One Martini backbone bead per residue (centre of mass of N, CA, C, O) as a GRO file, in nm:
protein
   53
    1MET     BB    1   1.458   0.381  -2.467
    2LYS     BB    2   1.632   0.456  -2.224
    3ALA     BB    3   1.415   0.613  -2.066
    4THR     BB    4   1.218   0.379  -2.030
    5LEU     BB    5   1.407   0.196  -1.862
    6ILE     BB    6   1.465   0.387  -1.632
    7PHE     BB    7   1.167   0.424  -1.540
    8PHE     BB    8   1.108   0.129  -1.493
    9PHE     BB    9   1.328   0.081  -1.269
   10TYR     BB   10   1.230   0.300  -1.081
   11PHE     BB   11   0.938   0.190  -1.032
   12PHE     BB   12   1.026  -0.094  -0.953
   13ALA     BB   13   1.178  -0.012  -0.695
   14ILE     BB   14   0.938   0.107  -0.546
   15VAL     BB   15   0.759  -0.149  -0.549
   16ALA     BB   16   0.961  -0.349  -0.423
   17VAL     BB   17   1.009  -0.207  -0.151
   18ALA     BB   18   0.712  -0.203  -0.068
   19GLY     BB   19   0.679  -0.513  -0.077
   20PHE     BB   20   0.892  -0.583   0.137
   21ALA     BB   21   0.763  -0.421   0.367
   22THR     BB   22   0.493  -0.571   0.367
   23PHE     BB   23   0.607  -0.849   0.430
   24LEU     BB   24   0.732  -0.772   0.706
   25MET     BB   25   0.471  -0.675   0.837
   26PHE     BB   26   0.302  -0.937   0.807
   27HIS     BB   27   0.546  -1.115   0.965
   28ASN     BB   28   0.669  -0.952   1.207
   29ILE     BB   29   0.933  -0.800   1.104
   30GLU     BB   30   1.201  -0.636   1.154
   31GLY     BB   31   1.283  -0.336   0.943
   32TRP     BB   32   1.049  -0.193   0.772
   33GLY     BB   33   1.111   0.112   0.822
   34TRP     BB   34   1.355   0.136   0.635
   35LEU     BB   35   1.198   0.076   0.373
   36VAL     BB   36   1.011   0.317   0.392
   37PHE     BB   37   1.236   0.526   0.388
   38ILE     BB   38   1.356   0.443   0.113
   39ASP     BB   39   1.094   0.490  -0.046
   40ALA     BB   40   1.077   0.793   0.013
   41LEU     BB   41   1.345   0.860  -0.126
   42LEU     BB   42   1.267   0.754  -0.406
   43ILE     BB   43   1.024   0.946  -0.446
   44ALA     BB   44   1.206   1.218  -0.402
   45THR     BB   45   1.345   1.154  -0.652
   46THR     BB   46   1.505   1.292  -0.932
   47VAL     BB   47   1.456   1.218  -1.278
   48LYS     BB   48   1.699   1.264  -1.540
   49VAL     BB   49   1.644   1.246  -1.899
   50SER     BB   50   1.837   1.221  -2.205
   51ASP     BB   51   1.786   1.203  -2.570
   52LYS     BB   52   2.085   1.185  -2.725
   53ASP     BB   53   2.228   1.133  -3.056
   0.00000   0.00000   0.00000
């Protein structure tokens, strides 16, 4: 169960940051490039989870 929640929040963070960047791009607000960079870092991150009881 713990692993499922960790992966859910990991993928939720990727989608949320991409959504925020898209919102800023759509409204012509500066700073969306940083969010794209952060999203690329999130995608490149390796998540390791072990379910030891």
